[in-house]
C-alpha positions in Angstrom: -0.9 51.2 12.9 2.8 50.5 12.7 5.7 52.3 11.1 5.8 49.9 8.1 2.8 50.2 5.8 3.7 47.5 3.2 6.7 46.0 1.4 7.6 47.0 -2.1 7.5 43.8 -4.2 8.7 44.6 -7.7 11.1 43.0 -10.2 13.8 45.5 -9.4 13.4 45.2 -5.6 13.4 41.4 -5.8 16.6 41.4 -7.8 18.2 43.8 -5.2 17.0 41.5 -2.4 18.6 38.4 -4.0 21.9 40.1 -4.9 22.6 42.7 -2.1 20.1 41.8 0.7 18.3 45.1 0.1 14.5 45.3 0.6 12.0 48.2 0.1 9.1 49.3 2.3 6.5 52.0 2.1 6.6 53.6 5.6 4.8 56.4 7.4 5.9 59.9 6.4 6.8 60.9 9.9 9.1 57.9 10.6 12.8 58.4 10.9 15.6 55.9 10.1 16.1 54.6 13.6 12.3 53.9 14.0 12.3 52.1 10.6 15.3 50.0 11.6 13.7 49.0 14.8 10.4 48.1 13.2 12.0 45.9 10.5 14.1 44.1 13.1 11.1 43.4 15.3 8.8 42.4 12.5 11.1 40.1 10.5 13.7 39.1 13.1 16.7 40.2 11.1 19.7 42.5 11.6 19.6 45.8 9.7 22.9 47.5 8.8 21.7 50.5 6.8 18.5 52.4 6.0 18.0 54.8 3.1 14.8 56.8 2.8 13.1 58.7 -0.1 10.1 61.0 -0.1 7.9 60.9 -3.1 5.5 63.7 -3.9 2.0 63.0 -5.3 1.5 63.6 -9.0 -1.4 65.3 -10.6 -3.3 63.1 -13.0 -6.0 63.9 -15.6 -8.0 61.9 -18.1 -10.6 62.7 -20.7 -13.9 60.9 -20.5 -17.3 61.3 -22.2 -18.5 63.6 -19.5 -15.4 65.8 -19.6 -12.0 66.1 -18.0 -11.4 64.4 -14.7 -8.6 65.7 -12.6 -7.0 64.2 -9.4 -3.9 63.7 -7.5 -2.0 60.6 -6.3 -1.0 60.5 -2.7 2.6 61.2 -1.5 4.5 58.5 0.4 7.9 57.7 1.9 9.9 54.7 0.8 12.7 53.1 2.8 15.4 50.8 1.3 16.8 48.5 4.1 20.1 46.7 3.8 20.4 43.6 5.9 23.5 42.0 7.4 25.4 39.4 5.5 23.5 36.1 5.3 20.1 37.6 6.4 17.1 37.4 4.1 13.4 38.3 4.3 10.8 36.0 2.6 7.7 37.9 1.8 6.0 34.8 0.3 6.3 32.5 3.3 2.8 33.1 4.7 0.8 32.9 1.5 
């Protein structure tokens, strides 16, 4: 399995991609910025100028059902925001 797990495709990230050439990815928790930069450059064939990372902790969730209270926890993950060089773009929808 590679460093990049999946791209983040939301309204906010799409707007950032169109205006500032910034794209978001869910990455492995053990990956550092240099590994993320190299993986994005190899996978998409673009030049990366900057990488910002964020660690998200899992949240506890609970809901009430007929049989009682169900408790659980969402998984934690690491997100990377990648800034591309001027004129570079990534098209996530090209192979659909």
